[in-house]
N, CA, C and O atoms as a GROMACS GRO file, in nm:
protein
  424
    1MET      N    1  -3.690  -4.819  -1.697
    1MET     CA    2  -3.604  -4.742  -1.612
    1MET      C    3  -3.469  -4.811  -1.596
    1MET      O    4  -3.365  -4.745  -1.600
    2LEU      N    5  -3.468  -4.941  -1.579
    2LEU     CA    6  -3.346  -5.018  -1.563
    2LEU      C    7  -3.261  -5.013  -1.690
    2LEU      O    8  -3.138  -5.010  -1.682
    3SER      N    9  -3.325  -5.012  -1.805
    3SER     CA   10  -3.250  -5.007  -1.930
    3SER      C   11  -3.178  -4.873  -1.946
    3SER      O   12  -3.069  -4.868  -2.004
    4ILE      N   13  -3.236  -4.764  -1.896
    4ILE     CA   14  -3.173  -4.632  -1.903
    4ILE      C   15  -3.046  -4.631  -1.816
    4ILE      O   16  -2.943  -4.578  -1.857
    5LEU      N   17  -3.053  -4.688  -1.698
    5LEU     CA   18  -2.937  -4.694  -1.610
    5LEU      C   19  -2.826  -4.781  -1.669
    5LEU      O   20  -2.709  -4.747  -1.656
    6LEU      N   21  -2.861  -4.890  -1.732
    6LEU     CA   22  -2.761  -4.977  -1.793
    6LEU      C   23  -2.694  -4.909  -1.911
    6LEU      O   24  -2.574  -4.928  -1.934
    7GLN      N   25  -2.769  -4.831  -1.988
    7GLN     CA   26  -2.711  -4.761  -2.102
    7GLN      C   27  -2.615  -4.651  -2.055
    7GLN      O   28  -2.513  -4.627  -2.120
    8ALA      N   29  -2.647  -4.585  -1.946
    8ALA     CA   30  -2.564  -4.476  -1.897
    8ALA      C   31  -2.432  -4.527  -1.843
    8ALA      O   32  -2.332  -4.455  -1.849
    9SER      N   33  -2.427  -4.648  -1.792
    9SER     CA   34  -2.303  -4.700  -1.736
    9SER      C   35  -2.244  -4.811  -1.823
    9SER      O   36  -2.188  -4.907  -1.771
   10ALA      N   37  -2.256  -4.798  -1.951
   10ALA     CA   38  -2.200  -4.897  -2.043
   10ALA      C   39  -2.048  -4.894  -2.035
   10ALA      O   40  -1.990  -4.787  -2.018
   11PRO      N   41  -1.982  -5.009  -2.046
   11PRO     CA   42  -1.838  -5.016  -2.028
   11PRO      C   43  -1.758  -4.944  -2.137
   11PRO      O   44  -1.641  -4.912  -2.112
   12GLY      N   45  -1.811  -4.917  -2.251
   12GLY     CA   46  -1.740  -4.850  -2.360
   12GLY      C   47  -1.726  -4.699  -2.342
   12GLY      O   48  -1.645  -4.636  -2.411
   13GLN      N   49  -1.802  -4.641  -2.251
   13GLN     CA   50  -1.798  -4.496  -2.232
   13GLN      C   51  -1.690  -4.459  -2.131
   13GLN      O   52  -1.672  -4.528  -2.030
   14SER      N   53  -1.619  -4.349  -2.159
   14SER     CA   54  -1.516  -4.304  -2.066
   14SER      C   55  -1.576  -4.206  -1.966
   14SER      O   56  -1.676  -4.139  -1.994
   15GLY      N   57  -1.514  -4.198  -1.849
   15GLY     CA   58  -1.563  -4.109  -1.744
   15GLY      C   59  -1.514  -3.968  -1.765
   15GLY      O   60  -1.445  -3.939  -1.862
   16GLY      N   61  -1.549  -3.880  -1.673
   16GLY     CA   62  -1.511  -3.739  -1.682
   16GLY      C   63  -1.361  -3.717  -1.672
   16GLY      O   64  -1.306  -3.631  -1.741
   17LEU      N   65  -1.294  -3.795  -1.587
   17LEU     CA   66  -1.150  -3.781  -1.570
   17LEU      C   67  -1.076  -3.826  -1.697
   17LEU      O   68  -0.975  -3.766  -1.734
   18GLY      N   69  -1.126  -3.927  -1.761
   18GLY     CA   70  -1.064  -3.978  -1.883
   18GLY      C   71  -1.065  -3.877  -1.996
   18GLY      O   72  -0.977  -3.879  -2.082
   19GLN      N   73  -1.163  -3.790  -1.997
   19GLN     CA   74  -1.171  -3.688  -2.101
   19GLN      C   75  -1.069  -3.577  -2.077
   19GLN      O   76  -1.018  -3.518  -2.172
   20PHE      N   77  -1.040  -3.548  -1.951
   20PHE     CA   78  -0.949  -3.438  -1.919
   20PHE      C   79  -0.805  -3.482  -1.901
   20PHE      O   80  -0.716  -3.398  -1.890
   21LEU      N   81  -0.778  -3.611  -1.899
   21LEU     CA   82  -0.643  -3.661  -1.881
   21LEU      C   83  -0.547  -3.614  -1.990
   21LEU      O   84  -0.437  -3.570  -1.957
   22PRO      N   85  -0.582  -3.620  -2.119
   22PRO     CA   86  -0.489  -3.568  -2.221
   22PRO      C   87  -0.464  -3.417  -2.206
   22PRO      O   88  -0.352  -3.371  -2.229
   23LEU      N   89  -0.566  -3.342  -2.169
   23LEU     CA   90  -0.549  -3.198  -2.150
   23LEU      C   91  -0.456  -3.170  -2.032
   23LEU      O   92  -0.370  -3.082  -2.040
   24MET      N   93  -0.472  -3.245  -1.924
   24MET     CA   94  -0.384  -3.226  -1.808
   24MET      C   95  -0.241  -3.266  -1.842
   24MET      O   96  -0.147  -3.200  -1.798
   25LEU      N   97  -0.223  -3.371  -1.920
   25LEU     CA   98  -0.090  -3.414  -1.962
   25LEU      C   99  -0.023  -3.307  -2.048
   25LEU      O  100   0.096  -3.281  -2.032
   26ILE      N  101  -0.096  -3.245  -2.138
   26ILE     CA  102  -0.043  -3.137  -2.221
   26ILE      C  103  -0.002  -3.019  -2.135
   26ILE      O  104   0.102  -2.958  -2.159
   27MET      N  105  -0.081  -2.986  -2.033
   27MET     CA  106  -0.048  -2.874  -1.945
   27MET      C  107   0.079  -2.904  -1.865
   27MET      O  108   0.161  -2.814  -1.846
   28VAL      N  109   0.097  -3.026  -1.819
   28VAL     CA  110   0.217  -3.063  -1.744
   28VAL      C  111   0.340  -3.056  -1.834
   28VAL      O  112   0.443  -3.004  -1.792
   29VAL      N  113   0.329  -3.106  -1.955
   29VAL     CA  114   0.441  -3.100  -2.050
   29VAL      C  115   0.473  -2.955  -2.083
   29VAL      O  116   0.590  -2.917  -2.088
   30PHE      N  117   0.372  -2.874  -2.105
   30PHE     CA  118   0.392  -2.731  -2.133
   30PHE      C  119   0.465  -2.664  -2.017
   30PHE      O  120   0.556  -2.584  -2.039
   31PHE      N  121   0.427  -2.696  -1.894
   31PHE     CA  122   0.492  -2.637  -1.777
   31PHE      C  123   0.639  -2.674  -1.773
   31PHE      O  124   0.724  -2.587  -1.752
   32PHE      N  125   0.672  -2.802  -1.792
   32PHE     CA  126   0.811  -2.846  -1.779
   32PHE      C  127   0.900  -2.801  -1.894
   32PHE      O  128   1.021  -2.785  -1.876
   33PHE      N  129   0.844  -2.779  -2.012
   33PHE     CA  130   0.927  -2.738  -2.125
   33PHE      C  131   0.925  -2.589  -2.152
   33PHE      O  132   1.014  -2.539  -2.221
   34MET      N  133   0.828  -2.516  -2.100
   34MET     CA  134   0.818  -2.373  -2.132
   34MET      C  135   0.830  -2.284  -2.008
   34MET      O  136   0.910  -2.191  -2.007
   35ILE      N  137   0.754  -2.309  -1.907
   35ILE     CA  138   0.745  -2.219  -1.792
   35ILE      C  139   0.858  -2.242  -1.693
   35ILE      O  140   0.920  -2.145  -1.649
   36TRP      N  141   0.887  -2.365  -1.658
   36TRP     CA  142   0.988  -2.394  -1.558
   36TRP      C  143   1.127  -2.345  -1.598
   36TRP      O  144   1.194  -2.283  -1.516
   37PRO      N  145   1.174  -2.369  -1.722
   37PRO     CA  146   1.306  -2.315  -1.760
   37PRO      C  147   1.311  -2.163  -1.757
   37PRO      O  148   1.413  -2.105  -1.721
   38GLN      N  149   1.202  -2.098  -1.793
   38GLN     CA  150   1.198  -1.952  -1.788
   38GLN      C  151   1.206  -1.901  -1.645
   38GLN      O  152   1.273  -1.801  -1.618
   39MET      N  153   1.140  -1.969  -1.552
   39MET     CA  154   1.147  -1.931  -1.411
   39MET      C  155   1.289  -1.949  -1.358
   39MET      O  156   1.338  -1.865  -1.283
   40ARG      N  157   1.356  -2.057  -1.397
   40ARG     CA  158   1.494  -2.079  -1.355
   40ARG      C  159   1.586  -1.971  -1.410
   40ARG      O  160   1.675  -1.923  -1.340
   41LYS      N  161   1.564  -1.932  -1.535
   41LYS     CA  162   1.647  -1.830  -1.598
   41LYS      C  163   1.627  -1.695  -1.528
   41LYS      O  164   1.725  -1.623  -1.504
   42GLN      N  165   1.505  -1.659  -1.494
   42GLN     CA  166   1.478  -1.534  -1.424
   42GLN      C  167   1.540  -1.535  -1.285
   42GLN      O  168   1.594  -1.433  -1.241
   43LYS      N  169   1.534  -1.647  -1.216
   43LYS     CA  170   1.593  -1.658  -1.083
   43LYS      C  171   1.744  -1.641  -1.090
   43LYS      O  172   1.804  -1.575  -1.005
   44LYS      N  173   1.806  -1.702  -1.191
   44LYS     CA  174   1.951  -1.692  -1.210
   44LYS      C  175   1.991  -1.547  -1.242
   44LYS      O  176   2.091  -1.498  -1.190
   45ALA      N  177   1.915  -1.479  -1.327
   45ALA     CA  178   1.944  -1.340  -1.362
   45ALA      C  179   1.929  -1.248  -1.242
   45ALA      O  180   2.008  -1.156  -1.224
   46LYS      N  181   1.827  -1.273  -1.160
   46LYS     CA  182   1.807  -1.192  -1.040
   46LYS      C  183   1.921  -1.210  -0.942
   46LYS      O  184   1.967  -1.114  -0.881
   47ALA      N  185   1.968  -1.334  -0.926
   47ALA     CA  186   2.081  -1.360  -0.837
   47ALA      C  187   2.208  -1.295  -0.892
   47ALA      O  188   2.290  -1.244  -0.814
   48TYR      N  189   2.225  -1.296  -1.023
   48TYR     CA  190   2.341  -1.232  -1.085
   48TYR      C  191   2.342  -1.082  -1.057
   48TYR      O  192   2.445  -1.025  -1.021
   49LEU      N  193   2.227  -1.017  -1.075
   49LEU     CA  194   2.219  -0.873  -1.050
   49LEU      C  195   2.244  -0.840  -0.903
   49LEU      O  196   2.300  -0.736  -0.871
   50ALA      N  197   2.203  -0.929  -0.814
   50ALA     CA  198   2.222  -0.904  -0.671
   50ALA      C  199   2.369  -0.915  -0.631
   50ALA      O  200   2.411  -0.850  -0.535
   51GLU      N  201   2.446  -0.996  -0.701
   51GLU     CA  202   2.586  -1.013  -0.663
   51GLU      C  203   2.681  -0.915  -0.732
   51GLU      O  204   2.800  -0.916  -0.703
   52LEU      N  205   2.631  -0.832  -0.823
   52LEU     CA  206   2.716  -0.731  -0.886
   52LEU      C  207   2.762  -0.629  -0.782
   52LEU      O  208   2.688  -0.594  -0.690
   53LYS      N  209   2.883  -0.582  -0.798
   53LYS     CA  210   2.938  -0.485  -0.703
   53LYS      C  211   3.012  -0.375  -0.780
   53LYS      O  212   3.035  -0.385  -0.900
   54LYS      N  213   3.048  -0.273  -0.708
   54LYS     CA  214   3.119  -0.160  -0.766
   54LYS      C  215   3.251  -0.209  -0.827
   54LYS      O  216   3.326  -0.284  -0.765
   55GLY      N  217   3.277  -0.165  -0.950
   55GLY     CA  218   3.399  -0.204  -1.019
   55GLY      C  219   3.381  -0.317  -1.118
   55GLY      O  220   3.471  -0.342  -1.198
   56ASP      N  221   3.267  -0.388  -1.114
   56ASP     CA  222   3.243  -0.497  -1.210
   56ASP      C  223   3.216  -0.440  -1.348
   56ASP      O  224   3.155  -0.333  -1.362
   57HIS      N  225   3.260  -0.512  -1.449
   57HIS     CA  226   3.234  -0.473  -1.588
   57HIS      C  227   3.104  -0.539  -1.631
   57HIS      O  228   3.080  -0.657  -1.603
   58VAL      N  229   3.019  -0.462  -1.701
   58VAL     CA  230   2.891  -0.513  -1.748
   58VAL      C  231   2.865  -0.468  -1.891
   58VAL      O  232   2.930  -0.377  -1.942
   59VAL      N  233   2.770  -0.534  -1.955
   59VAL     CA  234   2.722  -0.495  -2.087
   59VAL      C  235   2.572  -0.473  -2.075
   59VAL      O  236   2.501  -0.560  -2.023
   60THR      N  237   2.523  -0.359  -2.122
   60THR     CA  238   2.380  -0.331  -2.114
   60THR      C  239   2.309  -0.393  -2.234
   60THR      O  240   2.373  -0.436  -2.330
   61THR      N  241   2.176  -0.397  -2.227
   61THR     CA  242   2.099  -0.451  -2.339
   61THR      C  243   2.112  -0.362  -2.462
   61THR      O  244   2.086  -0.408  -2.574
   62GLY      N  245   2.151  -0.237  -2.444
   62GLY     CA  246   2.174  -0.147  -2.556
   62GLY      C  247   2.312  -0.163  -2.617
   62GLY      O  248   2.341  -0.102  -2.720
   63GLY      N  249   2.398  -0.245  -2.556
   63GLY     CA  250   2.529  -0.272  -2.611
   63GLY      C  251   2.642  -0.190  -2.551
   63GLY      O  252   2.755  -0.198  -2.599
   64PHE      N  253   2.616  -0.112  -2.447
   64PHE     CA  254   2.720  -0.032  -2.384
   64PHE      C  255   2.805  -0.121  -2.292
   64PHE      O  256   2.751  -0.193  -2.208
   65HIS      N  257   2.936  -0.114  -2.308
   65HIS     CA  258   3.028  -0.181  -2.218
   65HIS      C  259   3.071  -0.077  -2.115
   65HIS      O  260   3.119   0.030  -2.152
   66ALA      N  261   3.054  -0.108  -1.989
   66ALA     CA  262   3.082  -0.010  -1.885
   66ALA      C  263   3.128  -0.078  -1.758
   66ALA      O  264   3.122  -0.200  -1.744
   67LYS      N  265   3.173   0.005  -1.666
   67LYS     CA  266   3.215  -0.040  -1.534
   67LYS      C  267   3.120   0.023  -1.432
   67LYS      O  268   3.086   0.141  -1.444
   68ILE      N  269   3.077  -0.054  -1.333
   68ILE     CA  270   2.983  -0.003  -1.234
   68ILE      C  271   3.056   0.095  -1.142
   68ILE      O  272   3.156   0.059  -1.079
   69ALA      N  273   3.006   0.219  -1.135
   69ALA     CA  274   3.064   0.321  -1.049
   69ALA      C  275   2.987   0.333  -0.917
   69ALA      O  276   3.046   0.362  -0.813
   70GLN      N  277   2.856   0.310  -0.922
   70GLN     CA  278   2.772   0.324  -0.802
   70GLN      C  279   2.649   0.237  -0.818
   70GLN      O  280   2.600   0.218  -0.930
   71ILE      N  281   2.598   0.183  -0.707
   71ILE     CA  282   2.479   0.098  -0.709
   71ILE      C  283   2.375   0.155  -0.614
   71ILE      O  284   2.406   0.190  -0.500
   72THR      N  285   2.250   0.165  -0.663
   72THR     CA  286   2.138   0.202  -0.576
   72THR      C  287   2.036   0.088  -0.581
   72THR      O  288   2.063  -0.017  -0.640
   73ASP      N  289   1.920   0.108  -0.521
   73ASP     CA  290   1.819   0.002  -0.518
   73ASP      C  291   1.767  -0.035  -0.657
   73ASP      O  292   1.745  -0.153  -0.686
   74THR      N  293   1.748   0.064  -0.743
   74THR     CA  294   1.684   0.037  -0.872
   74THR      C  295   1.772   0.059  -0.994
   74THR      O  296   1.734   0.020  -1.104
   75HIS      N  297   1.889   0.121  -0.976
   75HIS     CA  298   1.971   0.149  -1.094
   75HIS      C  299   2.120   0.147  -1.062
   75HIS      O  300   2.161   0.143  -0.946
   76PHE      N  301   2.199   0.149  -1.169
   76PHE     CA  302   2.344   0.157  -1.160
   76PHE      C  303   2.388   0.290  -1.218
   76PHE      O  304   2.324   0.342  -1.309
   77ILE      N  305   2.496   0.345  -1.167
   77ILE     CA  306   2.566   0.454  -1.234
   77ILE      C  307   2.685   0.385  -1.302
   77ILE      O  308   2.772   0.329  -1.236
   78LEU      N  309   2.686   0.390  -1.435
   78LEU     CA  310   2.788   0.321  -1.513
   78LEU      C  311   2.892   0.419  -1.563
   78LEU      O  312   2.858   0.528  -1.608
   79ASP      N  313   3.016   0.380  -1.557
   79ASP     CA  314   3.127   0.463  -1.602
   79ASP      C  315   3.168   0.417  -1.741
   79ASP      O  316   3.221   0.307  -1.758
   80LEU      N  317   3.144   0.503  -1.840
   80LEU     CA  318   3.184   0.476  -1.978
   80LEU      C  319   3.312   0.554  -2.007
   80LEU      O  320   3.357   0.632  -1.922
   81GLU      N  321   3.370   0.534  -2.123
   81GLU     CA  322   3.488   0.612  -2.162
   81GLU      C  323   3.453   0.760  -2.176
   81GLU      O  324   3.536   0.846  -2.149
   82GLU      N  325   3.331   0.789  -2.220
   82GLU     CA  326   3.289   0.926  -2.246
   82GLU      C  327   3.230   0.996  -2.124
   82GLU      O  328   3.207   1.117  -2.129
   83GLY      N  329   3.205   0.925  -2.019
   83GLY     CA  330   3.142   0.984  -1.901
   83GLY      C  331   3.062   0.880  -1.826
   83GLY      O  332   3.086   0.760  -1.839
   84LYS      N  333   2.967   0.927  -1.747
   84LYS     CA  334   2.885   0.837  -1.666
   84LYS      C  335   2.740   0.843  -1.714
   84LYS      O  336   2.692   0.946  -1.759
   85ILE      N  337   2.673   0.729  -1.702
   85ILE     CA  338   2.530   0.722  -1.734
   85ILE      C  339   2.458   0.650  -1.621
   85ILE      O  340   2.519   0.574  -1.545
   86LYS      N  341   2.330   0.675  -1.612
   86LYS     CA  342   2.244   0.609  -1.515
   86LYS      C  343   2.162   0.505  -1.591
   86LYS      O  344   2.098   0.538  -1.691
   87ALA      N  345   2.165   0.379  -1.546
   87ALA     CA  346   2.094   0.271  -1.615
   87ALA      C  347   2.015   0.188  -1.514
   87ALA      O  348   2.060   0.166  -1.402
   88GLU      N  349   1.899   0.144  -1.554
   88GLU     CA  350   1.818   0.055  -1.471
   88GLU      C  351   1.891  -0.079  -1.454
   88GLU      O  352   1.966  -0.121  -1.542
   89LYS      N  353   1.868  -0.144  -1.343
   89LYS     CA  354   1.932  -0.273  -1.320
   89LYS      C  355   1.887  -0.376  -1.424
   89LYS      O  356   1.964  -0.465  -1.462
   90ALA      N  357   1.764  -0.366  -1.469
   90ALA     CA  358   1.712  -0.460  -1.567
   90ALA      C  359   1.780  -0.444  -1.704
   90ALA      O  360   1.767  -0.532  -1.789
   91ALA      N  361   1.850  -0.333  -1.725
   91ALA     CA  362   1.915  -0.309  -1.854
   91ALA      C  363   2.049  -0.381  -1.866
   91ALA      O  364   2.109  -0.380  -1.974
   92VAL      N  365   2.097  -0.442  -1.759
   92VAL     CA  366   2.223  -0.515  -1.766
   92VAL      C  367   2.194  -0.656  -1.817
   92VAL      O  368   2.111  -0.728  -1.760
   93SER      N  369   2.263  -0.694  -1.923
   93SER     CA  370   2.243  -0.824  -1.985
   93SER      C  371   2.337  -0.926  -1.924
   93SER      O  372   2.459  -0.916  -1.940
   94MET      N  373   2.282  -1.024  -1.855
   94MET     CA  374   2.365  -1.125  -1.791
   94MET      C  375   2.440  -1.206  -1.896
   94MET      O  376   2.559  -1.233  -1.879
   95GLU      N  377   2.373  -1.246  -2.004
   95GLU     CA  378   2.435  -1.331  -2.104
   95GLU      C  379   2.550  -1.259  -2.174
   95GLU      O  380   2.657  -1.317  -2.191
   96MET      N  381   2.530  -1.135  -2.213
   96MET     CA  382   2.634  -1.060  -2.282
   96MET      C  383   2.751  -1.030  -2.189
   96MET      O  384   2.866  -1.035  -2.230
   97THR      N  385   2.722  -0.999  -2.063
   97THR     CA  386   2.828  -0.969  -1.968
   97THR      C  387   2.913  -1.092  -1.943
   97THR      O  388   3.036  -1.083  -1.939
   98MET      N  389   2.850  -1.207  -1.926
   98MET     CA  390   2.924  -1.330  -1.900
   98MET      C  391   3.008  -1.369  -2.022
   98MET      O  392   3.114  -1.431  -2.006
   99THR      N  393   2.962  -1.335  -2.142
   99THR     CA  394   3.038  -1.365  -2.263
   99THR      C  395   3.156  -1.271  -2.277
   99THR      O  396   3.267  -1.315  -2.308
  100ALA      N  397   3.134  -1.142  -2.255
  100ALA     CA  398   3.239  -1.042  -2.273
  100ALA      C  399   3.338  -1.041  -2.158
  100ALA      O  400   3.458  -1.020  -2.180
  101TYR      N  401   3.290  -1.062  -2.036
  101TYR     CA  402   3.374  -1.057  -1.916
  101TYR      C  403   3.352  -1.182  -1.830
  101TYR      O  404   3.292  -1.173  -1.724
  102PRO      N  405   3.401  -1.297  -1.876
  102PRO     CA  406   3.377  -1.420  -1.796
  102PRO      C  407   3.450  -1.413  -1.663
  102PRO      O  408   3.562  -1.362  -1.653
  103LYS      N  409   3.385  -1.465  -1.561
  103LYS     CA  410   3.445  -1.465  -1.427
  103LYS      C  411   3.539  -1.586  -1.419
  103LYS      O  412   3.505  -1.695  -1.464
  104PRO      N  413   3.657  -1.565  -1.361
  104PRO     CA  414   3.750  -1.679  -1.347
  104PRO      C  415   3.694  -1.785  -1.252
  104PRO      O  416   3.634  -1.753  -1.150
  105LYS      N  417   3.715  -1.909  -1.288
  105LYS     CA  418   3.666  -2.019  -1.204
  105LYS      C  419   3.766  -2.044  -1.094
  105LYS      O  420   3.887  -2.048  -1.116
  106ALA      N  421   3.714  -2.061  -0.974
  106ALA     CA  422   3.801  -2.080  -0.857
  106ALA      C  423   3.839  -2.225  -0.842
  106ALA      O  424   3.912  -2.260  -0.749
   0.00000   0.00000   0.00000
């Protein structure tokens, strides 16, 4: 009986935590390189959409360059050269708008 206990607690064997440590390390690295930057980008885009106001120039994900004529909770009424269109707020591309219409730095 004593020999069974000594074999089970031999110094060469790793414990349960030691087996999961590399997996936990991979998950932490994955979070910091993949998930966290995406969360920051989404937060920045949401803040950008919240600060848009009537008269701002935007570019949609479809490539339309327009000026905001009206804002509601879920969509924009955009003024194009040919007329007005209704577009979802999610259709405004922050990256393209900032490239085409950069805001002056104060």
